[in-house]
N, C-alpha and C positions, 0 to 999 in steps of 0.2 A: 694707203688704199682709201679711196673716197667713193661716195655714192655715184659720182659721175663716171667712175671707172667701170662700174657694173651695170649701169642703166643701159637697157637695150640688148643685153647679152642673152644668148640662148643658155638653157640648162638641160643638157642631154645626159651628162654623167657628172658626178661629183669630181671625178678625176680630171676633168677639163677646167675646173675652177681652181684658182690658187687657194691655199688654206686661208689666207687673209680675206679672200672674198667670201668663203664659206662662213668664217668667223664673223664677218660684218653682218651677214644675214641672220646668224644665230643671236648676235647682240640685239639686232632690231626685234627679233622674235621675242626675246626676253622683255623688251620694253613694251611690246604690244600686249603681252600677257599681263603685265602689271597694269597697263592702261585699261584693259578689259575688266579686270577685277575691281579697278577703281571706278569703272563706269564712265571712262573718258577717253575713248579711242579716237585719235584724229583721222580725218577722212583722207587717207593717203592714196586712195584709188577712186576718188570722187569722179563720177560721171564717166568712168572707164569701163570697158567691156572685155572680159576674158572669155574667149571661145574655147569650149572643152569638147574635143572630138573623140568620142569613145568607140573604138572598134570592139572593146571587151567590156564586160560588166564591172561594176564597182560598188562597194558599200561606203568606205571611208573617203576615198579620193574625191569622188564627186561631191559628197556632202561637205567635206572640210573646205574645198576650194570655193564652193558656192557660199558657205557661211563666211569665209575669209573675205571674199569680194564684197559681200553685203556689209560686213562689219566695218570695212574701210570706205564705205560710201559708193561702191561700184556694183557691178553686176557680172556674174559668171553664167554663161548660157550653155546648157547641156545639149549636145548634139549626138544622137545615136547614128553612127556611120551607116548602118543598114537603111536608114531613112533618107540618106542623101543620094545624089546622083553619082557620087563616088562609087557606090555599090553597083552601079550600072556601067562603070568604066570611065567616068570623068577623070581627067588627068590630075595627079597630085599638084602639079604646077598651077593649074587653073584654080583649084580649091584654095591653095595657099595664098595666091594673089588676091582672091576675093575676100578672104578673112582679113588679110592685111589692110584692106580698105574699109572694112566694116568695124574693126575693133583695134585693140591695143596689145593683146598677147594671145597666143594660141597654144593650147595644151593638147597633147596626143597621148592616148593609151592604146597600145597595140602589142599583143603577144599571143602565145599559145595557139588556140584554135583559129584566131584571126589571121595568122600567118602560116597555117597548116603545119605548125610545130617545126618550122625550118629555122634553125638557130641563126640569129643575126638579121633576119628579114625585117622584123619589127623595128629594130634600131636603124636599119638602112632607110626604112620608110620615114621615120621621124627626121632623119638627116636630110631626106629629100624635101620635106616640108620646110625645114630650116634654110635650105639652099635658096628657096624661092620666096619665102616670106621675109619682108623687111622688119616685121614686128618680132619680138622675142618668142621663141618656141620653147615650151617647157615639156620635158618628158614626164608623163604621168604614169609611167611603167611600160617597159618593153621587155624583150626576151634576154637582154644583157644587163640593163640597169634600172634602178628605181631611185633617182637622186633625191627627190623631195622627201621620200620615206626615210632614206638613209640620214638625211640632215635632221629630220625630226627625231630619229632614234638616238643620234649622237647628242643632240640637245637634251634629250631625256636622261641619258647616262650622265652627262655633265651635271644636270640638275640634281640627280640623286647622290652624286659623289662630290658635291661642292665645287664643281668646275675643274678640278684636277683629275684627269683620267689617264695621264701618261703612266705606263707601267701596270695599269689594271688589266687583269686577265679576262678576255672576252672569248667565250666559247660559242662558235656558230656550229650547232649540232644538227646533223641530219637526223630526222625523226620519221618514223614510219607513218605512212598514210596511203589510203587506196586512191588518192587523187594524184594526178601527174602534173607537177608544177614546174615552172621554168626557173632559171637561175638568177633572174634580175635582182631580186631583193638581197639574196645572200652575197652576191658579188659586189654590189654597191656598199653593203655593210662592211665587208672585208676591206674594201678600198678606203673608205672614209675612216674607219677605226685605225688602220695602220698609219694614216696620215697624222693622226692625233696621238701617236706614240703608244697606243695600246698593244698589249701582247695578245695577238689574235691566234686562236686555236681552231682550225677546221677539223671537226671530228665526224667522220663518216665511214660507212662500210666500204669494203673494196668494190670498185666499179662505179662509185659515185663522185669521181673527180669532177671539178668544174673547169672553166676555161683556163687553160694553161697560160695563155698570154696575160690574162688579168691577174692570175696568181703571181706571175713574175713581176707585174706592176706593183702588186701589194708588197712583195719582198723589197722592191726598191723603195717604196714608201716607208717601210719599216726601217730600212738602213738610214734613210734621211732623217727620220723622226726620233730614232732611238727606241722604236718599238720592236715588235717581233711578229713572226708568222710561223706557225707550226702546223703540220698536217699529221693526223694520227687516226688509226683505226681502233684505238683503245679508249672506249668511251669513259670508263671509270677513272682512268688516269687523267683524262682531259678535264673531268669535273672537279678534281681536287683543287681546292682553293680558288675556284672561279669567282670573279666579281660580277660577271654578267653572263647569262646563258640564254641563248636564242634557239629554241627547238623548232626546226622547220624542215619539212619534206621537200625534196627536189628530185628531178628526173636523173636517171643514170647518164653517165658520160656517153656511152654508145648510143643510147636512145636520142639524146640531144643532137649529137653529131650526124646521126643517120636520118633523123626526123621520125617522130612518133608514128606517122601513118605508114612509113616504110619499115620501121623497126618492129611495129606491132604492139598494140595496147596490151594484149593478153600477156605477151612476153615480158613487157615492162612491169606489169603488175605482179607477175610471178617472181621477178627479181626483188621487188619491194617486199613481197610476202616472206622472203627468206629472213628478213630483218625486222620482224614484228616486235622483237624485244628492244629495239632502239626507240625507246619511249622515255620521256622525262617523268620519272617517278619520284615519290617522296624520298626514297632511299638514295637516289642519285642527287637530288637537291640538297640532301644533308651533307654531301661532300663539299659543297661550295663554301666560300668564305662566309663568315657569320653575318656579314653585311651585304652579301651578294644578292643580286636582283635577277628576276626572270622577265624577259621581254618577248614580244612577238608582234609581227607586223599585222597580224590578223587577216583572214580568219584563222584561228587555231582549231584544228580538228581534235576535239576533246575525246579522250579515250584511245586515240591513235598516236598523235604527236606527243601528247602530254596528258596526264591524269588531272581530273577536276580539282583534287585537293592540292595540287601544285599550282595550277593556274589561278585558283581562288585563294591562295595563301598570302601571307603578309609579304612574301618575297616578290610576288607578281606586281608589275607596274604597267600592265597592258592597257589599262584605261587612262592612266596619266599619259602614257605614250601616245594613245590615239588622240587625246585632247590636244597634245602638243603639235599634232599635224596642223591644227587650225592656225596657230601662231607662226609656225615656220612657213607655211604656205602663204599666209598673209604677208609676211616679210618679203618673200620672193616676189609676189605680185607688186608690192610697193616699190621694191628696189629696181625691178626690171622694167616696169611699165607705169609706175605711179608717180607720186609727187612727194619725194623725200628730200629734205634740205641737207 
């Protein structure tokens, strides 16, 4: 695997990259992190422009990509989709061809309210941009996947466990929230972790199953890597000996497949409220492996998904994890559209 093999490639889900390609990006991210702390980051994206088209809001995705492009000598331009002619009906094809001629890579963030909560519509839109743009298209979060987040999270887990994460138990835990969130982050986490040989446990209440096709892909990943995938409704059993725990709320299976606006927001929240006790507490965290860590893609809804004394404990790596978005996203920009030897 060489840099030339990955240059110009789209990143729509981690599942569509070879493990060697993902590892190449993570290796470069480690180097960029070392260079930044040494105060000597090479300009691997010099005079390049990354267009970031946001259909939805963002805290970390926008900031980290902008900082990454600047750090590498380039520029990331934020575009609120609502301020474009696309909001008035301009064709995706025409927008994609325009950005192709203006810049060097295009990022799209589109999910939840932006696609009327219809599952798969956001991912389909990103693929439509990729179909028409000759420059690399990067998924900055949709309703099915969040690849750059998943790569930064596996980078963080490797960093905390000395690189060897095969056989580590990774609990992706449904956690109560009064917010209705899509499946993208949890699904890409499941997919990438099973590719690196982790023993992934999906722990959630009845009715909160995720995409069956992607679950089957994760099972295949686990068979190929020597990892595992388990699904359980027993939260305490799942937490026993866990090396990594990620507490995150997501929408119910029926809601996602029906569409929130047809299923009904009140009905969905009523279902969530049945499981208010699904919250990461100190008692549950004490069941983890003694070296176990707690992650979160953020925002974490404190007092709902997890208690403050857990998210602020020595187990929590959420700020290290957020920082690592900078290095992984910088590596992705450099490899896909920059100048890397």
